[in-house]
N, C-alpha and C positions, 0 to 999 in steps of 0.2 A: 805440927804435922802429925797426923795419925799414922802409926805404923801398920802396914798392911801385911797380913799373914800370907806367906807364900807356900806353895806346894810344888813338889817336883813331879813332873810328868815326862815320861820318855816317849818320844816320837821317833818313828823310823822315816827319815827323809832321804831323798836321793842325795848322793854324795856331792854332786855338782851344786845342788841347792844349798847344802851346808857350807861348801867352800865359798859360794857367793855371799851367803849371810855373814860369815866371818870376815870376808874382805870388806863388805859394806860397813860392818861394825867398826873395823879398824880405821877405815877411811873417815868415818864420822866421829871417831874417838869415843865410842860407847861400847856396850857389850851386845853380843848376839841376842841375849835374853831381852834386853831393852828394845831391840828392833822387833823381835817377835811380839812383845807387848804392844808396841806402837801399831803393828799390823793388825793385831786382834782388836785394838781400840777402833781402828779404821773400819774393820768389818763389822764388829758387834756394836759399835757406838758406846754410849755411856752404860756402864754396868753398875747397878747399885752396890755400894760397899767398896768400890774400887775408885780411888782418887787418881786421876790422871796425873802423871808426873809432868814436870815443866817441859821435858823433852817431847812428851806426847802432845801436850797442848801446843807447843811451838810447831811441831810437825803438822798438826791439824790446821793451824793458822797459815803456815806456808802453803799448804795444799789449797786452802780457800783463796789465798791471794793469787796463786798460780791459775786457778780456774777463772777468777775474776779477770785477770790479765788476758787470758785466752779469749774470753767472751768479748772484751773490749777490742782486742785486735781483730776478731772476726767481724765485728760490726763496722769498724772504721775502714777496712779494706775489702769490703764485699764486692767481688768482681761483678756480680749480677747488678748491684746498684750502680756501679760505675758504667756498665754497658747501657743501662737504662738512661742514665744521665747523658751519655754521648748521643744516644738516639734522640732524646728530647732536644738537646742543643741543635742537632741537625734539622729536626723538624721545625724548630723556631726560626732557624736561618732560612729555610725554604719558605716559611710563611712570610717572613719579612721581604723576601724577594718578590713573592707573589703580590704582596700589598703594594710594593713600589710599582709593579706592572699595572695593577688595577688603578692606582692613582693616575698613571699616565693615560690609561684608556678612558677613565672618567673625565679627565681634563680635555682630552681630544673630543669626546662626545659633547661636552659642554661647549667647546669651541664651535663644533658643527651646528649645534642647536642655536647658539647665539648668531652665527653667520646666517643661518636659514631664516631666523626671525627678522633680522635686519633687512634682508632682501625682500621678504614678503610684506613687511609693514609699510613700505613706501615712504619711510621717513627720509627727509632730505639729507640727513646725516647718517653716517654709519656708526654702529656700536664698535667699540674697540674689540678687535679680535683677540686681544690679550686681556680679557676681562678678569681672568683669574691669575693672580700673582702667586707663585709657589713660595712657600716658606724656605728660608735658608737651610741648608743641610750640612751636616758634618761629613767628614771623609767617608766613614763607613756607610752612611745612608746614601750618599751620592754614588759610591762604588756599587752598591746594590742596585740603585736605579739605573746605572749605566751598564749593569751586568759585567762588571770588571772587578779587579781586586784593588784594595787600598794602595798596595805597592805600585801598581801600574798607574793609578790615578795620580799619586804623588810624583812619580817619575815624569809623567806627561806634563804636569803643572810646572815642574822645575826645568824641564828641557825645552818646552815649546814657548813661543811668545804668547802673550795674553790672547791675541786674535786667533792664533793657531790652536791654542787650548780651547777657546770658545767653539771653534769650528769642529774640533775633535769631539767635544762633549755633545755638540748638536748632532753629529753623525751617530753617536752611541745612544742618545736619548730616544726613548720609544715614541715621544711626540715631538721630537726635533727641537727641543729647547736647548739653548746654549747656557753655559754656566761659567762663572768666574770666581776666583778666590779673593776674599777680602782679608787683608792682613790684620785689620783692626779687631775683628771679632773671630777670626780663624775659621769662618764658615764659607761655604760656596753659595753664591747668590745667582738666581736666574738672571740672565742678561735680558734687559728690556728691549723690545723691538724698536728699531730706529727707522 
């Protein structure tokens, strides 16, 4: 290690700053001079002909790690991003509800068109008014379709008889379709017309 020549300079500092400097040096088990050198390295950066001591290099690394940690913490808990995600989730839920409503309206329109065609065509037989069989739904999708919550849907399924549950779902459904739960696949199936 190259010996660095030192020069003594007298500065007039406020007494409170000198006291704080000595206390910090004692706390860090170093000298006030070394702390001043670290501060100068921080402000001036690398100065040709001056090799940074291990303490100064360690201090610089600690400061860089602290800044990195702060930047990571800021990006992971950004309240603006969290609020945007919440708004996005709410919009997606609203879109899902509207899609379920549109599905009901489209099915009703298809039913009306098919009924109208069968009456106008004069065929001796009628088309099935239930020409479109809806796909089985999970709890969340059926709750959206019935404009209720999953908790209410589950409660009604467990407390009502199958016929009462079918009637309750028919009353809640936008196109008056009844639904029943299938234990085998865990999905709700449309009740076929009898």
